C-alpha positions in Angstrom: 91.8 102.5 82.5 94.9 101.4 84.3 94.3 99.3 87.4 96.4 99.6 90.4 98.5 96.3 90.7 101.1 95.4 93.3 103.3 92.4 93.5 104.0 91.0 97.0 106.1 88.2 98.5 102.9 86.1 98.7 101.4 86.8 95.4 99.6 90.0 94.1 96.6 92.2 94.1 94.7 94.2 91.6 92.3 97.1 92.6 89.1 96.7 90.6 87.2 99.5 92.2 88.2 102.3 94.5 85.5 104.6 95.8 84.7 106.9 98.8 82.7 104.2 100.6 84.4 101.0 99.3 87.3 99.3 97.7 87.4 95.9 95.7 90.6 94.0 95.1 91.4 90.7 93.3 94.0 88.9 95.4 96.1 85.9 94.2 98.0 83.9 96.8 100.8 81.6 95.5 100.8 77.9 96.6 102.3 77.5 100.1 102.2 81.2 100.9 100.0 83.3 103.1 99.1 86.9 103.9 100.2 88.5 107.1 98.0 87.9 110.2 96.6 91.4 110.5 93.8 93.5 111.6 92.2 97.0 110.5 90.6 99.6 112.5 88.8 101.7 109.9 87.4 98.9 107.6 85.7 95.5 107.4 86.2 93.1 104.6 84.0 90.4 102.7 86.0 87.7 100.8 84.7 85.4 98.0 87.0 82.5 96.9 87.0 82.2 93.1 89.7 79.5 92.6 91.9 77.3 94.7 91.8 76.1 98.3 93.1 77.5 101.5 92.7 78.1 105.1 91.3 81.4 106.6 92.3 82.3 110.1 89.8 84.5 111.9 90.4 85.6 115.4 92.4 82.4 115.9 89.9 80.0 114.4 91.0 78.3 111.2 88.4 77.4 108.4 89.1 75.5 105.2 87.9 77.4 102.0 87.4 76.6 98.4 85.7 78.0 95.3 82.4 79.7 96.4 83.4 80.1 100.0 82.7 83.5 101.7 84.3 85.0 104.7 83.1 88.0 106.5 86.1 89.9 108.4 84.6 92.3 110.9 86.5 95.5 111.7 89.4 94.9 114.3 89.1 91.1 113.7 92.7 89.3 113.3 92.6 87.6 109.9 94.8 85.9 107.2 94.4 83.8 104.0 96.8 80.9 103.4 97.0 78.9 100.1 97.1 75.2 101.1 96.7 73.9 97.5 98.9 73.2 94.6 97.6 75.9 92.3 97.0 79.7 92.8 94.3 80.8 95.2 92.2 83.7 93.8 89.7 85.7 95.9 87.9 88.9 95.7 87.9 91.3 98.7 85.3 93.9 99.2 86.4 96.5 101.8 83.7 98.8 103.4 84.3 101.4 106.0 85.7 104.9 106.4 89.2 104.4 105.1 91.0 101.9 102.8 94.8 102.8 102.9 97.5 100.3 103.4 98.6 102.1 106.5 95.5 100.7 108.3 97.2 97.3 108.3 98.3 96.3 111.8 100.5 93.2 111.3 100.4 90.7 114.1 102.6 88.1 112.4 104.2 88.0 109.0 106.3 85.4 107.1 108.2 88.0 105.3 109.5 90.3 108.2 107.2 93.3 107.4 
């Protein structure tokens, strides 16, 4: 089975499961990089940090995370993950809601001009 994989300027993601009612991604963030500050209208997310250290921003509040940390991202909450460590940060993202397409990303701020 070929898994959907995409390289991004901040790292990469691999889709582990894609179903009608959920999607699961493994996300790798390179040292010193961060995802865009964004929100979704049709899904919520749950993150589990597997490896590395970083900072999560959730509706303007920053929280440090490391292996074993979990983050619940409610629908419409502004959020981002930043890698503040020297190695790769790996987390698993479980999306749940009514739609999981990349076009449900509303970018508020982005380091890569997207």
